[in-house]
DSSP file (Angstrom, degrees, kcal/mol; ACC not computed):
  #  RESIDUE AA STRUCTURE BP1 BP2  ACC     N-H-->O    O-->H-N    N-H-->O    O-->H-N    TCO  KAPPA ALPHA  PHI   PSI    X-CA   Y-CA   Z-CA
    1    1 A Q              0   0    0      0, 0.0     2,-0.3     0, 0.0     0, 0.0   0.000 360.0 360.0 360.0 134.3   -3.8   -2.5   22.8
    2    2 A Q        -     0   0    0      1,-0.1     2,-0.1     2,-0.0     0, 0.0  -0.721 360.0-134.6-100.1 149.0   -2.7   -3.9   19.4
    3    3 A G    >>  -     0   0    0     -2,-0.3     3,-2.0     1,-0.0     4,-0.7  -0.241  40.8 -82.3 -88.7-177.3   -1.1   -2.0   16.6
    4    4 A Q  G >4 S+     0   0    0      1,-0.3     3,-0.9     2,-0.2    27,-0.3   0.843 123.8  66.9 -55.4 -35.5   -1.8   -2.1   12.9
    5    5 A G  G 34 S+     0   0    0     18,-0.3    21,-2.1     1,-0.2    -1,-0.3   0.634 106.6  39.9 -64.2 -15.1    0.3   -5.3   12.5
    6    6 A Q  G <4 S+     0   0    0     -3,-2.0    -1,-0.2    19,-0.1    -2,-0.2   0.504  92.6 101.0-112.8  -8.0   -2.2   -7.3   14.6
    7    7 A R    <<  -     0   0    0     -3,-0.9    24,-1.0    -4,-0.7     2,-0.5  -0.508  61.5-142.9 -78.4 147.4   -5.5   -5.9   13.2
    8    8 A V  E     -a   31   0A   0     -2,-0.2    24,-0.3    22,-0.1     2,-0.2  -0.958  19.0-167.4-112.9 125.8   -7.5   -7.9   10.6
    9    9 A Y  E     -a   32   0A   0     22,-3.6    24,-2.3    -2,-0.5     2,-0.3  -0.725  19.9-115.4-111.4 159.8   -9.3   -5.9    7.9
   10   10 A S  E >   -a   33   0A   0     -2,-0.2     3,-0.9    22,-0.2    24,-0.1  -0.669  12.1-137.8 -90.4 147.7  -12.0   -6.9    5.4
   11   11 A T  T 3  S+     0   0    0     22,-0.6    -1,-0.1    -2,-0.3     4,-0.1   0.512  97.5  76.6 -78.3  -3.7  -11.3   -6.8    1.6
   12   12 A M  T 3  S+     0   0    0      2,-0.1    -1,-0.2     0, 0.0     2,-0.1   0.587  96.7  47.6 -84.0  -8.1  -14.7   -5.2    1.2
   13   13 A G  S <  S-     0   0    0     -3,-0.9     2,-0.2     1,-0.2    -4,-0.0  -0.185 104.0 -60.8-109.0-156.0  -13.5   -1.8    2.4
   14   14 A K        -     0   0    0     -2,-0.1     2,-0.2     1,-0.1    -1,-0.2  -0.565  55.8-103.4 -87.0 154.4  -10.6    0.4    1.7
   15   15 A S        -     0   0    0     -2,-0.2     3,-0.1     1,-0.1    -1,-0.1  -0.526  33.3-116.4 -77.6 145.7   -7.0   -0.7    2.3
   16   16 A V        -     0   0    0     13,-0.2     2,-0.1    -2,-0.2    -1,-0.1  -0.300  47.6 -80.5 -69.1 165.4   -5.2    0.6    5.4
   17   17 A C        -     0   0    0      1,-0.1     2,-0.3    -2,-0.0    -1,-0.1  -0.472  45.1-119.1 -65.2 138.9   -2.1    2.8    4.7
   18   18 A L        -     0   0    0     51,-0.2     2,-0.4    -2,-0.1    11,-0.2  -0.650  32.9-148.5 -75.4 138.6    0.9    0.8    3.9
   19   19 A S        -     0   0    0      9,-2.4    51,-0.3    -2,-0.3    52,-0.2  -0.891  21.8-155.3-117.6 140.3    3.6    1.5    6.5
   20   20 A A  S    S+     0   0    0     50,-0.5     2,-0.3    -2,-0.4    -1,-0.1   0.715  85.8  37.0 -80.6 -22.2    7.4    1.6    6.2
   21   21 A L  S    S+     0   0    0      6,-0.1     2,-0.2    49,-0.1    -2,-0.1  -0.765  73.6  93.9-125.6 168.6    7.8    0.8    9.9
   22   22 A G        -     0   0    0     -2,-0.3     2,-0.2   -18,-0.0     6,-0.1  -0.506  49.8-109.0 130.4 164.4    6.1   -1.3   12.5
   23   23 A G        +     0   0    0     -2,-0.2   -18,-0.3     4,-0.2     3,-0.1  -0.687  61.4  62.3-120.8 174.7    6.1   -4.7   14.2
   24   24 A G  S >  S-     0   0    0     -2,-0.2     3,-1.4     1,-0.2     4,-0.2  -0.137  93.0 -65.6  93.7 167.8    3.9   -7.8   14.1
   25   25 A W  T 3  S+     0   0    0      1,-0.3     3,-0.2   -20,-0.1    -1,-0.2   0.878 135.5  29.7 -62.4 -41.0    3.0  -10.2   11.3
   26   26 A G  T 3> S+     0   0    0    -21,-2.1     4,-3.7     1,-0.2     3,-0.4   0.033  83.7 131.5-106.9  27.6    1.1   -7.7    9.3
   27   27 A A  T <4 S+     0   0    0     -3,-1.4    -4,-0.2     1,-0.2    -1,-0.2   0.839  74.2  33.5 -51.9 -49.9    3.0   -4.6   10.3
   28   28 A K  T  4 S+     0   0    0     -4,-0.2    -9,-2.4    -3,-0.2    -1,-0.2   0.716 136.8  17.8 -86.1 -21.9    3.8   -3.0    7.0
   29   29 A A  T  4 S-     0   0    0     -3,-0.4   -13,-0.2   -11,-0.2    -2,-0.2   0.496  98.7-121.7-130.5  -5.4    0.6   -4.0    5.1
   30   30 A G     <  -     0   0    0     -4,-3.7     2,-0.4    10,-0.1    -1,-0.1  -0.106  31.5 -84.4  82.0 172.3   -2.0   -5.0    7.6
   31   31 A L  E     -a    8   0A   0    -24,-1.0   -22,-3.6   -27,-0.3     2,-0.4  -0.934  39.7-161.4-119.1 141.7   -3.8   -8.4    7.8
   32   32 A Y  E     -aB   9  39A   0      7,-3.4     7,-2.6    -2,-0.4     2,-0.8  -0.937  21.6-128.2-127.5 144.3   -6.9   -9.3    5.7
   33   33 A Y  E     +aB  10  38A   0    -24,-2.3   -22,-0.6    -2,-0.4     2,-0.4  -0.845  41.8 168.7 -91.3 107.7   -9.6  -11.9    6.0
   34   34 A I  E >   - B   0  37A   0      3,-3.2     3,-1.5    -2,-0.8    -2,-0.1  -0.977  61.6 -21.0-129.3 115.7   -9.5  -13.5    2.6
   35   35 A D  T 3  S-     0   0    0     -2,-0.4    -1,-0.1     1,-0.3     3,-0.1   0.874 127.8 -48.0  54.0  42.3  -11.3  -16.8    1.6
   36   36 A G  T 3  S+     0   0    0      1,-0.2     2,-0.3    -3,-0.0    -1,-0.3   0.548 122.0  99.2  80.8   5.7  -11.5  -17.9    5.3
   37   37 A L  E <   -B   34   0A   0     -3,-1.5    -3,-3.2     2,-0.0     2,-0.6  -0.922  67.5-133.8-124.5 150.7   -7.9  -17.2    6.0
   38   38 A V  E     +B   33   0A   0     -2,-0.3     2,-0.3    -5,-0.2    -5,-0.2  -0.923  44.8 147.8-100.6 122.6   -6.1  -14.3    7.7
   39   39 A R  E     -B   32   0A   0     -7,-2.6    -7,-3.4    -2,-0.6     3,-0.0  -0.970  45.2-113.1-147.8 163.4   -3.1  -13.1    5.6
   40   40 A K        -     0   0    0     -2,-0.3    -9,-0.2    -9,-0.2   -10,-0.1  -0.680  47.5 -92.2 -91.8 156.1   -1.1  -10.1    4.7
   41   41 A P        -     0   0    0      0, 0.0    -1,-0.1     0, 0.0   -12,-0.0  -0.332  43.7-113.0 -63.9 148.5   -1.1   -8.8    1.1
   42   42 A T     >  -     0   0    0      1,-0.1     4,-2.1    -3,-0.0     5,-0.2  -0.187  30.6-101.7 -71.4 170.4    1.7  -10.1   -1.1
   43   43 A R  H  > S+     0   0    0      1,-0.2     4,-2.1     2,-0.2     5,-0.1   0.915 125.1  49.6 -61.5 -40.9    4.4   -7.8   -2.4
   44   44 A V  H  > S+     0   0    0      2,-0.2     4,-2.3     1,-0.2    -1,-0.2   0.888 107.2  53.8 -66.5 -40.7    2.7   -7.6   -5.8
   45   45 A E  H  > S+     0   0    0      1,-0.2     4,-2.1     2,-0.2    -1,-0.2   0.884 109.3  49.2 -64.1 -36.0   -0.7   -6.8   -4.1
   46   46 A C  H  X S+     0   0    0     -4,-2.1     4,-1.6     2,-0.2    -2,-0.2   0.884 108.3  52.8 -68.0 -37.5    1.0   -3.9   -2.3
   47   47 A E  H  X>S+     0   0    0     -4,-2.1     5,-2.9     1,-0.2     4,-0.7   0.922 110.3  48.9 -61.6 -41.2    2.6   -2.6   -5.5
   48   48 A R  H ><5S+     0   0    0     -4,-2.3     3,-0.7     1,-0.2    -2,-0.2   0.884 107.3  54.8 -65.4 -39.1   -1.0   -2.7   -7.1
   49   49 A L  H 3<5S+     0   0    0     -4,-2.1    -1,-0.2     1,-0.2    -2,-0.2   0.855 111.3  45.5 -61.4 -32.5   -2.4   -0.8   -4.1
   50   50 A Q  H 3<5S-     0   0    0     -4,-1.6    25,-2.9    -5,-0.1    -1,-0.2   0.554 119.6-111.1 -85.3 -10.1    0.2    1.9   -4.6
   51   51 A G  T <<5S+     0   0    0     -3,-0.7    -3,-0.2    -4,-0.7    -2,-0.1   0.694  71.8 133.6  85.9  19.2   -0.4    2.0   -8.4
   52   52 A F      < -     0   0    0     -5,-2.9    -1,-0.3    -6,-0.2     3,-0.1  -0.609  62.0 -95.4 -95.2 160.1    2.9    0.5   -9.5
   53   53 A P    >   -     0   0    0      0, 0.0     3,-1.6     0, 0.0    -1,-0.1  -0.371  55.3 -80.7 -67.7 153.1    3.4   -2.2  -12.1
   54   54 A D  T 3  S+     0   0    0      1,-0.3   -10,-0.1     2,-0.1    -9,-0.0  -0.264 116.5  12.1 -52.8 139.1    3.6   -5.8  -10.9
   55   55 A D  T >  S+     0   0    0     -3,-0.1     3,-1.6     1,-0.1    -1,-0.3   0.700  78.5 145.3  63.8  23.1    7.1   -6.7   -9.6
   56   56 A W  T <  S+     0   0    0     -3,-1.6    -2,-0.1     1,-0.3    -1,-0.1   0.805  80.0  37.9 -56.8 -32.1    8.2   -3.0   -9.6
   57   57 A T  T >  S+     0   0    0    -14,-0.1     3,-1.2     3,-0.0    -1,-0.3   0.221  87.4 141.8-108.0  14.5   10.3   -3.8   -6.5
   58   58 A A  T <   +     0   0    0     -3,-1.6     3,-0.1     1,-0.2     4,-0.0  -0.155  57.7  42.0 -54.3 149.3   11.4   -7.3   -7.7
   59   59 A G  T 3  S+     0   0    0      1,-0.4     2,-0.3     0, 0.0    -1,-0.2   0.392  94.9  99.4  91.5  -2.6   15.0   -8.2   -6.9
   60   60 A Q  S <  S-     0   0    0     -3,-1.2    -1,-0.4     1,-0.1    -3,-0.0  -0.698  84.3 -90.8-106.3 163.9   14.9   -6.7   -3.4
   61   61 A S     >  -     0   0    0     -2,-0.3     4,-2.9     1,-0.1     5,-0.2  -0.333  38.8-111.1 -67.2 156.0   14.3   -8.6   -0.1
   62   62 A D  H  > S+     0   0    0      1,-0.2     4,-2.4     2,-0.2     5,-0.2   0.906 119.7  52.9 -57.1 -40.7   10.7   -9.0    1.0
   63   63 A S  H  > S+     0   0    0      1,-0.2     4,-2.4     2,-0.2    -1,-0.2   0.925 111.5  45.9 -60.3 -46.4   11.3   -6.7    3.9
   64   64 A T  H  > S+     0   0    0      2,-0.2     4,-2.7     1,-0.2    -1,-0.2   0.887 110.2  53.9 -65.3 -38.7   12.7   -4.0    1.6
   65   65 A R  H  X S+     0   0    0     -4,-2.9     4,-2.0     2,-0.2    -2,-0.2   0.937 111.4  44.7 -59.6 -47.2    9.9   -4.5   -0.9
   66   66 A Y  H  X S+     0   0    0     -4,-2.4     4,-2.3     1,-0.2    -2,-0.2   0.909 113.7  50.4 -63.6 -41.1    7.2   -3.9    1.8
   67   67 A K  H  X S+     0   0    0     -4,-2.4     4,-1.8    -5,-0.2    -2,-0.2   0.897 108.6  52.4 -67.2 -38.6    9.2   -0.9    3.2
   68   68 A Q  H  X S+     0   0    0     -4,-2.7     4,-1.0     2,-0.2     3,-0.2   0.933 110.6  47.2 -59.8 -46.2    9.5    0.7   -0.3
   69   69 A M  H  < S+     0   0    0     -4,-2.0     3,-0.4     1,-0.2    -1,-0.2   0.886 110.7  53.0 -62.3 -40.2    5.7    0.4   -0.8
   70   70 A G  H  < S+     0   0    0     -4,-2.3   -50,-0.5   -51,-0.3    -1,-0.2   0.817 112.1  44.8 -66.5 -29.3    5.1    1.9    2.7
   71   71 A N  H  < S+     0   0    0     -4,-1.8    -1,-0.2    -3,-0.2    -2,-0.2   0.624  97.8  98.2 -85.4 -14.3    7.4    4.9    1.9
   72   72 A A  S  < S-     0   0    0     -4,-1.0     2,-0.5    -3,-0.4   -54,-0.1  -0.326  70.7-131.2 -78.6 154.0    5.8    5.4   -1.6
   73   73 A V        -     0   0    0     -2,-0.1     2,-0.1   -23,-0.0    -2,-0.1  -0.889  41.5 -98.2 -97.4 137.3    3.1    7.9   -2.5
   74   74 A A    >>  -     0   0    0     -2,-0.5     4,-1.8     1,-0.1     3,-0.7  -0.363  27.7-138.6 -61.6 124.1    0.2    6.2   -4.5
   75   75 A V  H 3> S+     0   0    0    -25,-2.9     4,-2.7     1,-0.2     5,-0.2   0.881 100.9  55.2 -54.9 -45.1    0.8    6.9   -8.2
   76   76 A P  H 3> S+     0   0    0      0, 0.0     4,-2.2     0, 0.0    -1,-0.2   0.868 107.4  51.7 -60.9 -32.1   -2.9    7.6   -8.9
   77   77 A V  H <> S+     0   0    0     -3,-0.7     4,-2.6     2,-0.2    -2,-0.2   0.929 110.6  47.0 -67.9 -44.8   -2.9   10.3   -6.2
   78   78 A V  H  X S+     0   0    0     -4,-1.8     4,-2.7     1,-0.2     5,-0.2   0.922 112.3  50.5 -62.4 -43.7    0.2   12.0   -7.6
   79   79 A E  H  X S+     0   0    0     -4,-2.7     4,-2.3     1,-0.2    -1,-0.2   0.911 110.5  49.4 -61.8 -40.7   -1.4   11.9  -11.1
   80   80 A W  H  X S+     0   0    0     -4,-2.2     4,-2.0    -5,-0.2    -2,-0.2   0.932 112.2  48.8 -61.1 -48.1   -4.6   13.4   -9.8
   81   81 A L  H  X S+     0   0    0     -4,-2.6     4,-2.2     1,-0.2    -2,-0.2   0.925 112.1  46.8 -56.7 -49.5   -2.7   16.2   -8.1
   82   82 A I  H  X S+     0   0    0     -4,-2.7     4,-2.6     1,-0.2    -1,-0.2   0.915 111.2  51.7 -62.4 -43.8   -0.6   17.1  -11.1
   83   83 A Q  H  X S+     0   0    0     -4,-2.3     4,-2.2    -5,-0.2    -1,-0.2   0.870 110.5  48.3 -62.9 -35.8   -3.6   17.1  -13.4
   84   84 A N  H  X S+     0   0    0     -4,-2.0     4,-2.3     2,-0.2    -1,-0.2   0.855 110.2  51.5 -72.9 -35.4   -5.5   19.5  -11.1
   85   85 A I  H  X S+     0   0    0     -4,-2.2     4,-2.3     2,-0.2    -2,-0.2   0.919 112.1  47.1 -64.0 -43.6   -2.5   21.8  -10.8
   86   86 A V  H  X S+     0   0    0     -4,-2.6     4,-1.7     2,-0.2    -2,-0.2   0.919 111.5  51.0 -63.6 -43.4   -2.3   21.9  -14.6
   87   87 A D  H  X S+     0   0    0     -4,-2.2     4,-1.2     1,-0.2    -1,-0.2   0.900 111.0  47.7 -60.8 -42.8   -6.0   22.5  -14.9
   88   88 A V  H  X S+     0   0    0     -4,-2.3     4,-1.7     1,-0.2     3,-0.3   0.904 109.5  53.3 -66.1 -40.6   -5.9   25.4  -12.5
   89   89 A A  H  < S+     0   0    0     -4,-2.3    -1,-0.2     1,-0.2    -2,-0.2   0.829 105.2  55.4 -63.2 -30.8   -2.9   26.9  -14.3
   90   90 A K  H  < S+     0   0    0     -4,-1.7    -1,-0.2     1,-0.2    -2,-0.2   0.864 108.3  48.3 -68.0 -35.1   -4.8   26.8  -17.6
   91   91 A V  H  <        0   0    0     -4,-1.2    -2,-0.2    -3,-0.3    -1,-0.2   0.831 360.0 360.0 -76.5 -32.2   -7.6   28.8  -16.1
   92   92 A S     <        0   0    0     -4,-1.7    -1,-0.2    -5,-0.1    -2,-0.2   0.475 360.0 360.0 -71.1 360.0   -5.3   31.4  -14.6
C-alpha cells in the first residue's frame, strides 16, 4: 500500500492536505498529473494553496518551506471562521 507521497492526483479536483511529515517524492504536497508530467507542487504553489502571498517562506530550505505550509492553517479558512464568529456575536 502506498502513502500520500506516492499517489498521483488530478488538478481538476481539490488539492490534498499539505503535510508537514511523510516520505516519498510527493510526501508533503502530493503528486499531480500536469501537462503530461507527474510532479509535486512548487513551494509557491503550496503557499497559494494555503492562501499566503508568493514567496512567503522564501529564504528557507525547500524542506522547511514545504513543512511550514504543511503545518499552516489555510488563511481563507481562518478568515471565514473569524468573520462568522463576529457575525454571530453581532446577533447576540
